[in-house]
C-alpha positions as CSV (number, residue, x, y, z in Angstrom):
1,M,100.9,12.0,36.1
2,T,98.1,12.1,38.6
3,N,94.4,11.5,38.8
4,E,93.7,14.6,41.0
5,P,93.7,18.2,39.6
6,H,95.7,21.1,41.1
7,F,93.3,23.8,42.0
8,T,93.6,27.2,43.7
9,N,89.9,26.9,44.8
10,S,88.1,24.8,47.3
11,E,84.9,23.5,45.7
12,Y,85.4,20.4,43.7
13,H,82.7,17.7,43.5
14,I,82.9,14.5,41.4
15,L,79.3,13.8,40.4
16,V,79.9,10.8,38.1
17,D,83.0,8.6,37.8
18,T,82.8,5.5,35.6
19,D,85.0,3.9,33.0
20,D,83.3,5.9,30.3
21,V,82.7,9.3,31.8
22,R,83.7,11.6,34.6
23,I,81.6,14.6,35.5
24,T,82.9,17.2,38.0
25,E,81.3,20.3,39.3
26,I,83.8,23.0,40.2
27,T,83.4,26.5,41.8
28,V,86.3,28.9,41.3
29,A,86.6,32.1,43.3
30,P,87.4,35.4,41.6
31,G,91.0,35.5,40.5
32,Q,91.6,31.8,40.9
33,L,92.1,29.0,38.4
34,V,92.5,25.3,37.6
35,S,96.2,25.1,36.7
36,A,97.6,24.3,33.2
37,H,97.2,20.6,32.4
38,M,96.1,18.1,29.9
39,H,94.4,14.7,29.7
40,S,96.2,12.2,27.6
41,Q,93.1,10.2,26.4
42,A,89.9,12.0,27.5
43,Q,88.4,14.9,25.7
44,E,86.8,17.5,28.0
45,L,83.6,19.5,27.7
46,C,83.4,22.6,29.9
47,Y,79.8,23.9,30.6
48,C,79.4,27.2,32.5
49,I,76.6,27.2,35.1
50,T,77.1,30.6,36.9
51,G,79.5,33.5,36.6
52,A,82.0,33.3,33.8
53,V,84.9,30.9,33.2
54,T,87.8,31.7,30.9
55,V,89.1,28.7,29.0
56,E,92.7,28.9,27.6
57,I,93.7,26.1,25.2
58,Q,97.2,26.1,23.9
59,G,97.4,27.5,20.4
60,R,93.9,29.0,20.4
61,P,92.5,32.3,21.5
62,Q,91.2,32.4,25.0
63,H,87.4,32.2,25.3
64,T,85.2,33.3,28.2
65,L,82.0,31.2,28.7
66,Q,78.9,32.7,30.1
67,P,76.1,30.7,31.8
68,G,74.7,28.1,29.4
69,E,77.7,28.2,27.1
70,S,80.2,25.3,26.6
71,C,83.3,24.4,24.7
72,R,85.1,21.2,23.9
73,I,88.8,20.6,24.7
74,P,90.4,17.8,22.7
75,A,92.4,15.1,24.4
76,A,96.1,15.9,24.9
77,W,95.7,19.7,24.4
78,P,97.2,21.7,27.3
79,H,94.7,24.1,28.8
80,C,93.7,26.0,32.0
81,L,90.5,27.4,33.3
82,K,90.3,30.8,35.1
83,N,87.8,33.0,36.8
84,Q,88.8,36.6,35.8
85,G,85.4,38.0,36.8
86,P,84.2,39.6,40.1
87,L,82.0,36.8,41.2
88,P,82.5,33.0,41.8
89,C,82.0,30.9,38.7
90,K,80.6,27.4,38.7
91,F,81.0,25.0,35.8
92,L,80.8,21.3,34.9
93,L,83.7,19.4,33.4
94,V,82.7,16.2,31.4
95,H,85.6,13.9,30.5
96,Q,84.9,11.1,28.0
97,G,86.6,9.1,25.3
98,G,89.4,7.6,27.4
99,A,90.7,7.1,31.0
100,F,90.8,10.3,33.1
101,D,94.2,11.5,34.0
102,F,95.5,15.0,35.0
103,I,99.0,15.8,33.7
104,P,100.3,19.1,35.0
105,I,101.9,21.5,32.4
106,G,104.8,23.8,33.3
107,T,105.3,22.6,36.9
């Protein structure tokens, strides 16, 4: 278990980090991703700002978010986030409901 994500991108900014919530702004280049992982206690809200981000949650169909769209990822559900589009995508991740951790899946 670790507190830092495994990215194949370079723009990762923690905007808020308290005991109750963690908000991170992430920019992912075309073809890159946030590797498969889960959070044992915190649920996650993914909110697309620009581009399109594809959210894959284990056991559910993948969903591509456009700017202004969001989805919720329950705690302890394996998931990954990808940019399958031709332009960089920027999104916010809001973690709440428990301590933030990053547990890699399949590594």
